[in-house]
The first five atom37 places (N, CA, C, CB, O) and aatype in JSON, in Angstrom:
{
  "aatype": [20, 20, 20, 20, 20, 20, 20, 20, 20, 20, 20, 20, 20, 20, 20, 20, 20, 20, 20, 20, 20, 20, 20, 20, 20, 20, 20, 20, 20, 20, 20, 20, 20, 20, 20, 20, 20, 20, 20, 20, 20, 20, 20, 20, 20, 20, 20, 20, 20, 20, 20, 20, 20, 20, 20, 20, 20, 20, 20, 20, 20, 20, 20],
  "atom_mask": [
    [1, 1, 1, 1, 1],
    [1, 1, 1, 1, 1],
    [1, 1, 1, 1, 1],
    [1, 1, 1, 1, 1],
    [1, 1, 1, 1, 1],
    [1, 1, 1, 1, 1],
    [1, 1, 1, 1, 1],
    [1, 1, 1, 1, 1],
    [1, 1, 1, 1, 1],
    [1, 1, 1, 1, 1],
    [1, 1, 1, 1, 1],
    [1, 1, 1, 1, 1],
    [1, 1, 1, 1, 1],
    [1, 1, 1, 1, 1],
    [1, 1, 1, 1, 1],
    [1, 1, 1, 1, 1],
    [1, 1, 1, 1, 1],
    [1, 1, 1, 1, 1],
    [1, 1, 1, 1, 1],
    [1, 1, 1, 1, 1],
    [1, 1, 1, 1, 1],
    [1, 1, 1, 1, 1],
    [1, 1, 1, 1, 1],
    [1, 1, 1, 1, 1],
    [1, 1, 1, 1, 1],
    [1, 1, 1, 1, 1],
    [1, 1, 1, 1, 1],
    [1, 1, 1, 1, 1],
    [1, 1, 1, 1, 1],
    [1, 1, 1, 1, 1],
    [1, 1, 1, 1, 1],
    [1, 1, 1, 1, 1],
    [1, 1, 1, 1, 1],
    [1, 1, 1, 1, 1],
    [1, 1, 1, 1, 1],
    [1, 1, 1, 1, 1],
    [1, 1, 1, 1, 1],
    [1, 1, 1, 1, 1],
    [1, 1, 1, 1, 1],
    [1, 1, 1, 1, 1],
    [1, 1, 1, 1, 1],
    [1, 1, 1, 1, 1],
    [1, 1, 1, 1, 1],
    [1, 1, 1, 1, 1],
    [1, 1, 1, 1, 1],
    [1, 1, 1, 1, 1],
    [1, 1, 1, 1, 1],
    [1, 1, 1, 1, 1],
    [1, 1, 1, 1, 1],
    [1, 1, 1, 1, 1],
    [1, 1, 1, 1, 1],
    [1, 1, 1, 1, 1],
    [1, 1, 1, 1, 1],
    [1, 1, 1, 1, 1],
    [1, 1, 1, 1, 1],
    [1, 1, 1, 1, 1],
    [1, 1, 1, 1, 1],
    [1, 1, 1, 1, 1],
    [1, 1, 1, 1, 1],
    [1, 1, 1, 1, 1],
    [1, 1, 1, 1, 1],
    [1, 1, 1, 1, 1],
    [1, 1, 1, 1, 1]
  ],
  "atom_positions": [
    [[74.3, 132.61, 85.43], [75.6, 132.11, 85.83], [75.65, 132.05, 87.36], [76.74, 133.0, 85.27], [75.17, 132.95, 88.04]],
    [[76.23, 130.99, 87.89], [76.31, 130.84, 89.34], [77.61, 131.44, 89.84], [76.2, 129.37, 89.76], [78.52, 131.76, 89.08]],
    [[77.66, 131.58, 91.14], [78.85, 132.18, 91.73], [80.03, 131.2, 91.74], [78.54, 132.65, 93.16], [81.17, 131.61, 91.93]],
    [[79.76, 129.89, 91.55], [80.81, 128.88, 91.55], [81.19, 128.44, 90.15], [80.37, 127.68, 92.36], [81.6, 127.3, 89.95]],
    [[81.08, 129.29, 89.2], [81.39, 128.96, 87.82], [82.89, 128.73, 87.65], [80.91, 130.08, 86.88], [83.7, 129.36, 88.32]],
    [[83.25, 127.81, 86.75], [84.67, 127.54, 86.5], [85.32, 128.62, 85.66], [84.83, 126.19, 85.81], [86.54, 128.66, 85.54]],
    [[84.51, 129.51, 85.08], [85.08, 130.57, 84.26], [85.82, 131.58, 85.11], [84.0, 131.27, 83.47], [86.71, 132.27, 84.6]],
    [[85.5, 131.69, 86.39], [86.13, 132.66, 87.26], [87.43, 132.15, 87.87], [85.19, 133.05, 88.36], [88.19, 132.92, 88.46]],
    [[87.71, 130.86, 87.73], [88.92, 130.31, 88.3], [90.12, 130.62, 87.43], [88.78, 128.8, 88.49], [90.0, 130.64, 86.2]],
    [[91.28, 130.86, 88.03], [92.47, 131.09, 87.21], [92.87, 129.8, 86.51], [93.65, 131.62, 88.08], [92.71, 128.71, 87.05]],
    [[93.39, 129.95, 85.31], [93.8, 128.78, 84.53], [95.03, 128.15, 85.17], [94.09, 129.17, 83.04], [96.0, 128.85, 85.47]],
    [[94.99, 126.85, 85.37], [96.13, 126.15, 85.96], [97.11, 125.81, 84.85], [95.68, 124.86, 86.71], [96.72, 125.37, 83.77]],
    [[98.37, 126.03, 85.12], [99.4, 125.76, 84.12], [99.43, 124.27, 83.8], [100.8, 126.24, 84.62], [99.29, 123.46, 84.72]],
    [[99.61, 123.89, 82.54], [99.62, 122.46, 82.18], [100.72, 121.68, 82.9], [99.81, 122.32, 80.67], [100.51, 120.51, 83.24]],
    [[101.87, 122.3, 83.14], [102.97, 121.6, 83.82], [102.58, 121.28, 85.26], [104.26, 122.44, 83.78], [102.87, 120.19, 85.76]],
    [[101.95, 122.22, 85.92], [101.53, 122.02, 87.31], [100.46, 120.93, 87.38], [101.01, 123.34, 87.92], [100.47, 120.11, 88.29]],
    [[99.54, 120.93, 86.41], [98.48, 119.92, 86.39], [99.08, 118.54, 86.14], [97.43, 120.25, 85.31], [98.67, 117.56, 86.76]],
    [[100.03, 118.46, 85.23], [100.67, 117.17, 84.94], [101.39, 116.64, 86.17], [101.66, 117.29, 83.77], [101.35, 115.45, 86.46]],
    [[102.05, 117.53, 86.9], [102.76, 117.12, 88.11], [101.78, 116.61, 89.17], [103.59, 118.29, 88.68], [102.04, 115.6, 89.83]],
    [[100.66, 117.29, 89.34], [99.69, 116.84, 90.35], [99.04, 115.52, 89.94], [98.61, 117.93, 90.57], [98.76, 114.68, 90.79]],
    [[98.79, 115.33, 88.64], [98.24, 114.06, 88.19], [99.24, 112.92, 88.37], [97.82, 114.15, 86.73], [98.86, 111.81, 88.73]],
    [[100.51, 113.2, 88.11], [101.55, 112.18, 88.3], [101.68, 111.81, 89.77], [102.91, 112.67, 87.75], [101.84, 110.64, 90.11]],
    [[101.6, 112.8, 90.64], [101.67, 112.54, 92.08], [100.46, 111.72, 92.52], [101.73, 113.87, 92.87], [100.61, 110.78, 93.32]],
    [[99.28, 112.05, 92.01], [98.08, 111.28, 92.36], [98.22, 109.84, 91.87], [96.82, 111.93, 91.75], [97.85, 108.9, 92.58]],
    [[98.74, 109.65, 90.67], [98.94, 108.29, 90.14], [99.92, 107.51, 91.01], [99.46, 108.35, 88.7], [99.66, 106.35, 91.34]],
    [[101.02, 108.13, 91.39], [102.02, 107.42, 92.21], [101.46, 107.04, 93.58], [103.27, 108.28, 92.38], [101.72, 105.96, 94.09]],
    [[100.69, 107.95, 94.17], [100.08, 107.64, 95.47], [99.11, 106.47, 95.34], [99.35, 108.89, 96.04], [99.09, 105.58, 96.18]],
    [[98.3, 106.48, 94.27], [97.37, 105.37, 94.06], [98.1, 104.07, 93.74], [96.39, 105.7, 92.94], [97.8, 103.03, 94.32]],
    [[99.06, 104.14, 92.81], [99.71, 102.93, 92.31], [100.6, 102.27, 93.35], [100.52, 103.25, 91.09], [100.66, 101.05, 93.43]],
    [[101.29, 103.07, 94.16], [102.27, 102.49, 95.09], [101.9, 102.68, 96.55], [103.61, 103.09, 94.84], [102.66, 102.26, 97.43]],
    [[100.77, 103.3, 96.83], [100.36, 103.52, 98.21], [99.04, 102.88, 98.54], [100.29, 104.96, 98.49], [98.97, 102.0, 99.39]],
    [[97.99, 103.32, 97.87], [96.65, 102.9, 98.25], [96.31, 101.52, 97.71], [95.64, 103.9, 97.76], [95.84, 100.68, 98.47]],
    [[96.54, 101.27, 96.42], [96.12, 99.99, 95.84], [96.86, 98.78, 96.42], [96.33, 100.02, 94.36], [96.23, 97.74, 96.6]],
    [[98.13, 98.86, 96.72], [98.75, 97.7, 97.38], [98.13, 97.4, 98.75], [100.25, 97.94, 97.54], [97.96, 96.24, 99.12]],
    [[97.8, 98.44, 99.49], [97.16, 98.24, 100.8], [95.78, 97.6, 100.62], [97.04, 99.59, 101.56], [95.4, 96.7, 101.37]],
    [[95.02, 98.08, 99.63], [93.7, 97.5, 99.35], [93.84, 96.03, 98.93], [92.97, 98.31, 98.25], [93.06, 95.18, 99.37]],
    [[94.82, 95.74, 98.07], [95.01, 94.35, 97.61], [95.36, 93.43, 98.78], [96.12, 94.29, 96.54], [94.8, 92.34, 98.88]],
    [[96.26, 93.85, 99.65], [96.62, 93.03, 100.81], [95.41, 92.85, 101.73], [97.8, 93.68, 101.59], [95.2, 91.77, 102.28]],
    [[94.63, 93.9, 101.89], [93.43, 93.81, 102.72], [92.41, 92.83, 102.16], [92.8, 95.16, 102.88], [91.8, 92.07, 102.91]],
    [[92.21, 92.85, 100.85], [91.23, 91.95, 100.22], [91.69, 90.5, 100.35], [91.03, 92.31, 98.74], [90.91, 89.64, 100.73]],
    [[92.95, 90.24, 100.04], [93.47, 88.87, 100.12], [93.48, 88.39, 101.57], [94.91, 88.79, 99.53], [93.13, 87.24, 101.85]],
    [[93.87, 89.26, 102.49], [93.85, 88.89, 103.91], [92.45, 88.63, 104.43], [94.49, 89.98, 104.73], [92.25, 87.7, 105.21]],
    [[91.49, 89.43, 103.99], [90.1, 89.22, 104.4], [89.56, 87.9, 103.89], [89.21, 90.36, 103.91], [88.88, 87.17, 104.61]],
    [[89.87, 87.58, 102.65], [89.42, 86.31, 102.08], [90.04, 85.13, 102.85], [89.79, 86.22, 100.57], [89.35, 84.17, 103.18]],
    [[91.33, 85.21, 103.13], [91.99, 84.16, 103.89], [91.39, 84.0, 105.28], [93.47, 84.45, 104.01], [91.21, 82.88, 105.77]],
    [[91.06, 85.12, 105.91], [90.45, 85.06, 107.24], [89.07, 84.41, 107.17], [90.35, 86.47, 107.84], [88.71, 83.62, 108.04]],
    [[88.29, 84.76, 106.12], [86.97, 84.14, 105.96], [87.08, 82.63, 105.77], [86.23, 84.77, 104.77], [86.3, 81.88, 106.36]],
    [[88.02, 82.18, 104.96], [88.2, 80.75, 104.74], [88.62, 80.07, 106.04], [89.25, 80.49, 103.63], [88.13, 78.98, 106.36]],
    [[89.51, 80.69, 106.77], [89.99, 80.14, 108.04], [88.83, 79.99, 109.03], [91.1, 81.03, 108.64], [88.68, 78.95, 109.67]],
    [[88.02, 81.04, 109.15], [86.87, 80.97, 110.07], [85.86, 79.92, 109.61], [86.2, 82.35, 110.16], [85.3, 79.21, 110.45]],
    [[85.61, 79.82, 108.32], [84.7, 78.81, 107.79], [85.19, 77.41, 108.16], [84.56, 78.95, 106.26], [84.41, 76.55, 108.56]],
    [[86.49, 77.18, 108.01], [87.05, 75.85, 108.31], [87.06, 75.57, 109.8], [88.45, 75.74, 107.75], [86.99, 74.41, 110.21]],
    [[87.16, 76.6, 110.62], [87.07, 76.37, 112.07], [85.66, 75.91, 112.44], [87.45, 77.67, 112.85], [85.5, 75.03, 113.28]],
    [[84.65, 76.49, 111.81], [83.26, 76.16, 112.14], [82.84, 74.85, 111.51], [82.34, 77.26, 111.69], [82.24, 74.01, 112.19]],
    [[83.12, 74.65, 110.21], [82.61, 73.49, 109.48], [83.64, 72.41, 109.21], [82.05, 73.95, 108.19], [83.3, 71.39, 108.61]],
    [[84.85, 72.58, 109.61], [85.89, 71.58, 109.39], [86.6, 71.77, 108.05], [85.29, 70.2, 109.46], [86.1, 72.46, 107.17]],
    [[87.75, 71.16, 107.92], [88.52, 71.3, 106.67], [87.85, 70.56, 105.52], [89.94, 70.79, 106.86], [87.04, 69.65, 105.75]],
    [[88.18, 70.93, 104.3], [87.6, 70.22, 103.15], [88.17, 68.81, 103.05], [87.87, 70.99, 101.85], [89.26, 68.54, 103.55]],
    [[87.44, 67.95, 102.42], [87.9, 66.57, 102.24], [86.73, 65.64, 102.09], [88.77, 66.14, 103.41], [85.58, 66.07, 102.08]],
    [[87.02, 64.37, 101.96], [85.92, 63.4, 101.8], [85.12, 63.33, 103.11], [86.47, 61.97, 101.42], [85.66, 63.56, 104.19]],
    [[83.85, 63.01, 103.0], [83.03, 62.9, 104.22], [83.51, 61.75, 105.11], [81.55, 62.69, 103.84], [83.94, 60.71, 104.63]],
    [[83.43, 61.97, 106.41], [83.86, 60.93, 107.35], [82.85, 59.81, 107.45], [84.1, 61.53, 108.73], [81.67, 59.99, 107.16]],
    [[83.34, 58.66, 107.87], [82.44, 57.49, 107.99], [82.01, 57.32, 109.4], [83.11, 56.2, 107.5], [81.26, 56.39, 109.71]]
  ]
}
């Protein structure tokens, strides 16, 4: 048995664990993931914008 065994830890009350899981869910659902989503969409838009600055806008080839 190692010194970091989980058997030596005190049992966490189910109510306390449920509260911490709910808090983690709320932080992820309403804090982190919206920021990640805005960052991904913004990054994609920036890439398209830079591509069009270098290669021109889409459309039929010029004559």
